[in-house]
N, C-alpha and C positions, 0 to 999 in steps of 0.2 A: 784935907786933906785927903778926903777916900774921894770925893770928883775931882783936885786934878790930878790926883795920877791916873787916874782914866782917864779923862781925857789928853794926856802926854799917854798914853800905852794910847789909846785908837789916834791918832797921828800917827804911831811907832812903825803903826800897823800900815794905816791906808800909805806910807809911804810908800809901804813894802809890796800892794796890792802896783802903783804907780809904778817900783821897777827903781826909784830910786834909793840907790841903796844908802850915796855919798851920807845921803840926809840922813839914809834911819841911821848907819855907827853915829850923828853927832843926837840926832833928839834921842835913842835911846842910855845911850853914854847921859845925858841928861838929867831922864826920867830914875836912873842908877843912880844922881849926885843928891838928887832930892828926893828918892825913898828909898835906899839902900834893903829898906825889906819890905817896901813892898808888895801887895800883895803879886801886881807883875813884872817883879822882880828877872825869877825866873826866868821868864819866856825874852823878855828884853839879853839878855843874854844869850839864848840860844838866837834869840834872831841876829842879834853881833854873831853871836861864831858862823850861821852859817851866809854870813854878807863876807866877814876874811875866808872861807868856804870855797864862796861864789867867785873868793877870785884866786881862788888857788892859794893865799894864805895859809896852811891846815897846822901850818903853829902858833897860830892868833886863838885859833877855828880853834880847835882843841883845847886850847888857855878858855880860853872861854862857854866849855861846855860840861872842862872837865871840873867850869864854881858850879855849872847848874848839880852836873850829880854830888858834889862833894852837899854839900845846902840842900836842897828839893829829891834828892834820890828816890822819892814816892810816887814823882808830881808827873804829869802827861809831860812838862820838857825835857824835863829825863828819858823819857823814853826816847824822845825827838831828838835832848842832843846825842843820844848813846848810835845815831843811827846815826848823825853827824859825823863823830868819830868812827863810826865805820864805813861812811862814803867816805874820811878822810882819806882812812887805814891804805882803802882799795886804790886807793889812788896811789896814795906817794911811796908808799911797796909794791914787787910784781912775787916776792915770796911769801905768799899769807903761807 
């Protein structure tokens, strides 16, 4: 349960630090499949959003960020998700 979830989340964080973005996507997806309502689920969605945003795929990024805002609106991850959405909007649209 909790120990396995934390180990999986730790792996995602380590992969992110190493810049292994493709691995972050799959490891975060594995976490979400195993622990969809887990304590780290908001972070996993936000990290997936960050990878998509970094690749310039704001559509997929915003979808991940919005999942965080829908389910964990008061969390620290929601603040990061809002920043990610704003960053995508800033790079996608010139008429702010």
